Wavefront OBJ file of the C-alpha trace (Angstrom):
o trace
v 183.722 44.752 161.347
v 186.508 42.295 160.751
v 186.231 38.634 161.665
v 189.482 37.200 162.875
v 190.375 33.715 163.927
v 191.822 33.599 167.394
v 194.906 31.547 168.047
v 193.989 28.091 169.190
v 194.042 27.662 172.930
v 196.307 24.882 173.996
v 194.191 22.119 175.502
v 195.571 19.082 177.178
v 193.141 16.556 175.769
v 194.257 13.653 177.953
v 193.602 15.773 181.047
v 190.178 16.868 179.743
v 189.173 13.327 178.777
v 190.422 11.934 182.097
v 188.452 14.545 184.025
v 185.312 13.905 181.999
v 185.739 10.143 182.390
v 186.145 10.573 186.153
v 183.010 12.704 186.372
v 181.014 10.161 184.386
v 182.323 7.337 186.568
v 181.361 9.359 189.661
v 177.734 9.205 188.561
v 177.878 5.432 188.187
v 179.147 4.665 184.695
v 181.893 2.102 184.237
v 185.077 3.338 182.580
v 184.061 1.552 179.373
v 180.624 3.170 179.377
v 182.147 6.587 180.160
v 184.454 6.254 177.148
v 181.519 5.216 174.962
v 179.518 8.208 176.215
v 182.368 10.584 175.334
v 182.706 9.049 171.859
v 178.934 9.270 171.355
v 178.905 12.938 172.390
v 181.766 13.675 169.981
v 179.929 11.894 167.153
v 176.758 13.836 167.953
v 178.647 17.150 167.935
v 180.239 16.227 164.616
v 176.817 15.464 163.120
v 175.646 18.973 164.050
v 178.745 20.869 162.895
v 179.334 22.024 159.325
v 181.656 19.753 157.314
v 184.707 22.067 157.562
v 184.763 21.577 161.349
v 184.751 17.754 161.228
v 188.486 17.327 160.781
v 189.209 19.780 163.614
v 186.981 17.765 165.955
v 188.575 14.514 164.777
v 192.027 15.976 165.429
v 190.977 17.172 168.871
v 189.517 13.794 169.843
v 192.670 12.063 168.589
v 194.720 14.182 170.995
v 196.164 16.463 168.320
v 195.967 20.235 168.227
v 193.388 21.007 165.545
v 194.495 23.179 162.638
v 191.905 25.950 162.667
v 193.756 28.162 160.198
v 191.820 26.861 157.206
v 188.541 27.920 158.784
v 189.448 31.588 158.302
v 189.053 31.183 154.556
v 185.449 30.109 154.932
v 184.097 33.574 154.262
v 180.539 32.388 153.853
v 180.562 30.433 157.095
v 182.587 32.651 159.386
v 181.781 35.822 157.504
v 178.117 35.224 158.175
v 178.795 35.334 161.894
v 179.681 39.005 161.784
v 176.026 39.740 161.073
v 175.247 38.423 164.521
v 177.403 41.163 166.003
v 176.150 44.077 163.944
v 178.741 43.789 161.159
v 177.870 44.180 157.503
l 1 2 3 4 5 6 7 8 9 10 11 12 13 14 15 16 17 18 19 20 21 22 23 24 25 26 27 28 29 30 31 32 33 34 35 36 37 38 39 40 41 42 43 44 45 46 47 48 49 50 51 52 53 54 55 56 57 58 59 60 61 62 63 64 65 66 67 68 69 70 71 72 73 74 75 76 77 78 79 80 81 82 83 84 85 86 87 88
């Protein structure tokens, strides 16, 4: 089984962040607290992700399209995933 990196999906980060901020404000958070909650969630996710994914998350949160091409060369990391799907 071959592992291939899919092309990055184009996300409009400002739209996603605005929607998330609106949803958080709808449950009673101020805009400032909603933004802090989003930043805290991103920091938490980063603390749980392997180091090679940190820059992609940083890029995404900065509103840039993350460069995921370098992740394909992480044979040990991504290659290990194929075992989950019956690959050898």
